[in-house]
C-alpha positions as CSV (number, residue, x, y, z in Angstrom):
1,X,68.5,1.2,-27.2
2,X,67.6,3.7,-25.0
3,X,68.8,4.6,-21.7
4,X,67.9,3.1,-18.3
5,X,65.6,5.9,-16.9
6,X,63.4,5.3,-19.3
7,X,60.3,2.9,-19.4
8,X,59.9,2.3,-23.4
9,X,62.7,1.2,-26.3
10,X,63.2,4.1,-28.4
11,X,64.1,4.4,-32.1
12,X,66.0,1.9,-33.5
13,X,69.6,2.9,-33.7
14,X,70.4,0.9,-36.6
15,X,67.4,2.1,-38.9
16,X,66.7,-1.1,-40.5
17,X,70.2,-2.1,-41.4
18,X,71.1,-5.7,-41.1
19,X,74.5,-6.6,-39.7
20,X,75.1,-10.3,-40.2
21,X,77.3,-12.9,-38.2
22,X,80.9,-12.0,-38.6
23,X,79.9,-8.2,-39.6
24,X,80.1,-5.4,-37.3
25,X,77.9,-2.7,-37.1
26,X,78.9,1.3,-35.3
27,X,76.6,2.9,-33.4
28,X,76.6,6.7,-32.3
29,X,74.9,7.9,-28.8
30,X,74.3,11.7,-29.4
31,X,71.3,12.2,-27.3
32,X,72.6,15.2,-25.4
33,X,72.0,13.3,-22.1
34,X,75.0,12.7,-19.5
35,X,74.0,9.4,-17.9
36,X,76.2,6.5,-18.9
37,X,73.5,3.6,-18.2
38,X,71.8,2.6,-21.4
39,X,69.6,-0.9,-21.9
40,X,70.6,-2.6,-25.4
41,X,67.8,-4.9,-27.3
42,X,69.1,-7.3,-29.6
43,X,66.5,-8.8,-32.5
44,X,68.6,-11.9,-34.0
45,X,67.3,-13.4,-37.6
46,X,65.4,-16.8,-36.0
47,X,63.2,-13.8,-34.2
48,X,65.0,-14.1,-30.8
49,X,65.6,-11.3,-28.6
50,X,68.5,-10.4,-25.9
51,X,68.0,-7.6,-23.3
52,X,70.9,-6.3,-21.9
53,X,69.9,-3.3,-18.5
54,X,71.8,-0.9,-17.6
55,X,75.0,-1.2,-19.2
56,X,77.5,1.3,-18.6
57,X,78.8,1.9,-21.7
58,X,81.1,5.0,-20.7
59,X,83.0,2.3,-19.2
60,X,82.4,-0.5,-21.7
61,X,83.6,1.7,-24.7
62,X,81.7,-0.6,-27.0
63,X,79.8,-4.1,-26.9
64,X,79.3,-7.3,-29.0
65,X,76.4,-9.9,-29.4
66,X,78.3,-13.0,-29.7
67,X,76.6,-16.3,-30.9
68,X,75.7,-18.9,-28.2
69,X,77.4,-22.3,-28.2
70,X,75.5,-25.2,-27.6
């Protein structure tokens, strides 16, 4: 995750922790910035990735990945 004004992804905030389907994980953003807009990159067990750009985390309060239904 990185603030939307950056050109790279920054560090992995899960620190190598694996969050399996049906589980939850908690990440605290304490980067000292006053921005609310962040980009989130989810990498899944099958290698697929989902980029969510310019999410206003101040308004959202939380974010959830859900499995796609075919």
